[in-house]
TORLUMGU-630840 format. One record per residue (C-alpha): x, z, y. Coordinates in steps of 0.25 Angstrom, whole numbers, padded with zeros to 4 digits, always signed. Each point is the difference from the previous one (the first is absolute). Example, Ala and Ser with C-alpha at 12.3 -4.5 7.8 and 13.67 -1.06 7.14 Angstrom:
REM residues 2
+0049+0031-0018;+0006-0002+0014;
END
This chain:
REM residues 385
+0000-0001+0000;+0012+0004+0009;+0004-0015-0001;-0013-0004+0005;+0002+0009+0013;-0010+0010-0003;+0001+0015-0005;+0000+0002-0015;-0013+0003-0006;-0003+0014-0006;-0004-0006-0013;+0002-0013-0008;-0008-0012+0006;-0011+0001-0010;-0001+0015+0002;-0002-0001+0015;-0010-0011-0002;-0008+0008-0010;+0001+0013+0008;-0004-0008+0013;-0012-0005-0007;-0004+0013-0006;+0001+0007+0014;-0009-0011+0005;-0010+0002-0010;+0001+0016+0002;-0003+0000+0015;-0009-0014+0000;-0010+0008+0008;+0009+0006+0011;+0007-0014+0001;-0013-0007+0003;-0004+0011+0010;+0013-0001+0007;-0001-0014+0002;-0014+0001+0005;+0004+0011+0009;+0012-0009+0007;-0010-0009+0005;+0007-0006+0013;+0013+0002-0005;+0012-0008+0008;+0003-0008-0012;-0014-0005+0000;+0000+0001-0016;-0008+0012-0002;-0016+0003+0000;-0011-0001-0008;+0000-0014-0003;+0015+0002-0005;-0004+0012-0008;-0011-0009-0007;+0009-0011-0002;+0013+0006-0005;-0004+0015-0006;-0014-0003-0006;+0005-0002-0014;+0009+0010-0008;+0015-0006-0002;+0002-0003-0016;+0010+0009-0006;+0013-0004-0003;+0001+0004-0015;+0013-0002-0008;-0002-0008-0012;-0014-0006+0003;+0000-0014+0002;-0001-0005+0014;-0002+0014+0007;+0013+0000+0008;-0002-0014+0005;-0015+0003+0004;+0004+0012+0007;+0011-0007+0009;-0010-0011+0003;-0010+0011+0005;+0011+0005+0010;+0006-0013+0004;-0014-0005+0004;-0002+0011+0010;+0007+0000+0014;+0013+0008-0001;-0001+0006+0014;-0015+0004-0003;+0005+0007-0013;+0011+0007+0008;-0008+0005+0011;-0012+0005-0009;+0009+0007-0010;+0008+0007+0011;-0013+0006+0005;-0005+0004-0014;+0014+0006-0004;+0002+0008+0013;-0015+0005-0002;+0002+0004-0014;+0014+0006+0002;-0006+0009+0012;-0012+0004-0010;+0010+0004-0011;+0008+0008+0010;-0012+0008+0004;-0005+0002-0014;+0014+0005-0003;+0000+0010+0011;-0014+0005-0004;+0002+0000-0014;-0008+0011-0008;+0009+0010-0008;+0003-0004-0014;-0010+0003-0010;+0006+0011-0010;-0010-0005-0011;+0004-0015+0000;+0014-0002+0006;+0001-0013-0007;-0012-0006+0008;+0008+0004+0013;+0012-0007-0005;-0008-0013-0003;-0006-0001+0013;+0013+0001+0007;+0006-0010-0009;-0011-0009+0003;+0001+0002+0015;+0015-0002-0001;-0002-0013-0008;-0010-0005+0010;+0009+0002+0011;+0012-0008-0006;-0010-0011-0002;-0005+0000+0015;+0015-0001+0003;+0003-0011-0009;-0012-0009+0004;+0004+0003+0015;+0014-0005-0002;-0004-0012-0007;-0010-0004+0011;+0010+0004+0011;+0011-0010-0005;-0004-0015+0001;+0012-0004-0009;-0008+0007-0011;-0012-0007+0003;+0007-0013+0000;+0006+0003-0013;-0013+0002-0005;-0004-0014+0004;+0013-0007-0005;-0003+0007-0014;-0014-0004+0000;+0003-0014+0003;+0009-0001-0012;-0010+0008-0010;-0012-0010+0004;+0007-0010-0009;+0001+0009-0011;-0014+0005+0001;-0005-0014+0001;+0007-0002-0014;-0006+0013-0006;-0013-0003+0006;+0000-0014-0007;+0004+0006-0013;-0013+0008-0001;-0008-0013+0000;-0003-0009-0011;+0002-0015+0003;-0008-0010-0008;+0012-0004-0010;+0008+0013+0000;+0010+0007+0008;+0012-0006-0006;-0004-0015+0001;-0004+0003+0015;+0014+0006+0003;+0006-0012-0007;-0008-0011+0007;+0000+0004+0015;-0001+0016+0003;+0014+0002-0003;+0005-0010+0010;-0010+0005+0010;+0006+0015-0001;+0013-0006+0001;-0003-0007+0012;-0006+0013+0007;+0013+0007-0003;+0008-0012+0006;-0009+0001+0012;+0004+0014+0004;+0014-0005+0003;-0006-0008+0011;+0001+0006+0014;-0014-0004+0004;-0006+0008-0012;+0006+0013+0008;-0004-0004+0013;-0012+0011+0000;+0009+0010-0006;+0012-0002+0010;-0010+0003+0011;+0000+0015-0005;+0015+0001+0001;+0003+0012+0011;+0009-0003+0011;+0015+0003-0004;-0001-0002-0014;+0011-0006-0008;-0005-0014-0003;+0011-0003-0009;-0003+0012-0010;-0015-0004+0000;+0003-0014-0004;+0009+0004-0010;-0010+0010-0006;-0011-0010+0000;+0009-0011-0008;+0004+0011-0009;-0014+0003-0004;-0005-0014-0001;+0012-0004-0008;-0002+0013-0009;-0015-0005-0002;+0003-0015-0003;+0010+0005-0011;-0009+0010-0006;-0011-0011-0001;+0010-0010-0005;+0005+0010-0011;-0014+0005-0004;-0008-0013+0001;+0005-0013+0005;+0012-0001-0011;-0010+0003-0012;-0010-0010+0007;+0009-0012+0001;+0006+0001-0014;-0006-0002-0013;-0009+0003-0006;-0008+0002+0013;+0004-0014+0005;-0008-0006-0012;-0013+0002+0009;+0005-0010+0009;-0005-0010-0010;-0014+0005+0004;+0002-0002+0016;-0009-0012+0000;-0013-0004-0008;+0004-0007-0013;-0004-0013+0003;+0008-0001+0013;+0014-0006+0002;+0008+0012+0004;+0014-0002+0004;+0004+0014-0002;-0006+0000-0014;+0008-0012-0003;+0013+0007+0005;-0003+0013-0008;-0003-0009-0013;+0014-0006+0001;+0007+0013+0002;-0007+0006-0012;+0003-0013-0009;+0014+0001+0005;+0002+0015-0002;-0006-0002-0014;+0011-0009-0004;+0012+0005+0008;-0002+0015+0003;-0012+0007-0007;+0005+0013+0004;-0003-0003+0014;-0015-0001-0003;+0000+0011-0010;-0005-0001-0015;-0015+0002+0003;+0000-0012+0010;+0008-0008-0010;-0010+0002-0011;-0012-0005+0010;+0008-0012+0005;+0002-0004-0014;-0015+0003-0004;-0004-0008+0012;+0012-0011+0000;-0009-0012+0001;-0008+0005+0011;+0012+0005+0009;+0007-0014-0002;-0013-0007+0005;+0000+0010+0011;+0015-0004+0003;-0004-0015+0001;-0014+0000+0007;-0001+0014+0006;-0013+0002-0007;-0002+0012-0010;-0008+0001-0013;-0013+0008+0004;+0002+0008-0013;+0014+0004+0004;-0006+0003+0014;-0011+0008-0004;+0009+0008-0009;+0010+0003+0011;-0011+0004+0009;-0005+0010-0010;+0013+0006-0002;+0002+0002+0014;-0013+0007+0002;+0004+0010-0011;+0013+0004+0006;+0001+0012+0008;+0010+0002+0011;-0001+0014+0004;-0002+0013-0008;-0013+0002+0008;-0006-0011-0007;+0001+0007-0014;-0004+0014+0003;-0015-0003-0003;+0004-0006-0013;+0009+0011-0004;-0011+0010+0002;-0009-0008-0008;+0010-0001-0012;+0003+0015+0002;-0015+0004-0002;-0001-0010-0012;+0012+0006-0007;-0006+0013+0002;-0013-0003-0006;+0005-0010-0010;+0014+0003-0004;+0002-0011-0012;-0005-0012+0008;+0007-0012-0003;+0006-0008+0012;-0010-0011-0002;-0012+0008+0001;+0006+0008+0012;+0003-0013+0007;-0014-0005-0002;-0005+0014+0005;+0008+0001+0012;-0004-0015+0004;-0015+0004-0001;+0002+0013+0007;+0008-0007+0012;-0009-0012+0001;-0013+0006-0001;+0003+0014+0008;+0011-0004+0011;-0011-0004+0010;-0008+0013-0002;+0007+0012+0007;-0011+0010-0003;-0003+0006-0013;-0015-0001+0001;+0002-0016+0001;+0009+0000-0012;-0009+0009-0008;-0011-0009+0002;+0008-0013-0004;+0005+0007-0012;-0013+0004-0004;-0006-0014+0001;+0013-0005-0008;-0002+0011-0011;-0015-0004-0002;+0004-0015-0002;+0011+0004-0010;-0010+0009-0008;-0011-0012+0000;+0011-0009-0005;+0004+0009-0011;-0014+0003-0004;-0003-0015-0001;+0013-0002-0009;-0005+0011-0009;-0014-0006-0001;
END
């Protein structure tokens, strides 16, 4: 922090943001009242309208380990005018510190029957005092608020990736990444190296800041993000077997130059270097050799091969979150029937996920399963007759 030209934080960056948000939530009523009471302040930022616009909602908590929580907290702070936050929180902290001093001066004698309660109250008041000072130190230093905006700008790309991974594209996540989404994410990261992308953030740089250190910090974080993405995603997406899904980039009857190029690459690797495509892809190329040879000449793919690859792409899960529901179903089945064969378990998991994924409440699932059970019983009685 001293390299940026500001005082060091009393805690870590995450800890300072989390404490600031918790303080904001603790004194939200006082914050609104202070903003309304300062109607006509020389800054022109305070008043009832500002309180309704900026302090109507509670800020989201910055919880360690919870996906997106820290970014949402940063966005909530950065979207508010920094000068308004500094003015309002200064008034709130001064008022609360004065009330704390008065309370300490007029404190009742210790309760001999419950000394632990007195100690707990004192510890709580001391903790709130530390929270207030941390929040005030954050809002009094414009460089810290600029750092929040800088971190938010970089994390928005990562949050976009994580939000997309929670969606379900029509032909599956892995084929979508191979076809176009990987290039889109890499383009977003490359755009962060453009000076125009930071024009709004640079307006928040306080006077006298060391711009060389700021630009170096931005470059370091952007490169770190790009390297992590390349290692965890892009390298695997642009290698086999994932590249095999480029054969489905266009409809099977279309003449696709990219498909022709991938087909030639597969046939060449099969004869010269099978290890480059791996044993699984090599077996598929051998089984589909006639169709891939046709694709290398015409750019068109056999519809049966195209449909097979599309179905495979739909069934490949990219993140661990995709399999949590399936793992729960399997765990419950193994508990009820521990001697299930893999074939029967696969069929039951398919039925459970296909029929009940769209129904979140148990009442809906119970009604659906009751109908299915009745139909199965009717079929069984018909067979017995």
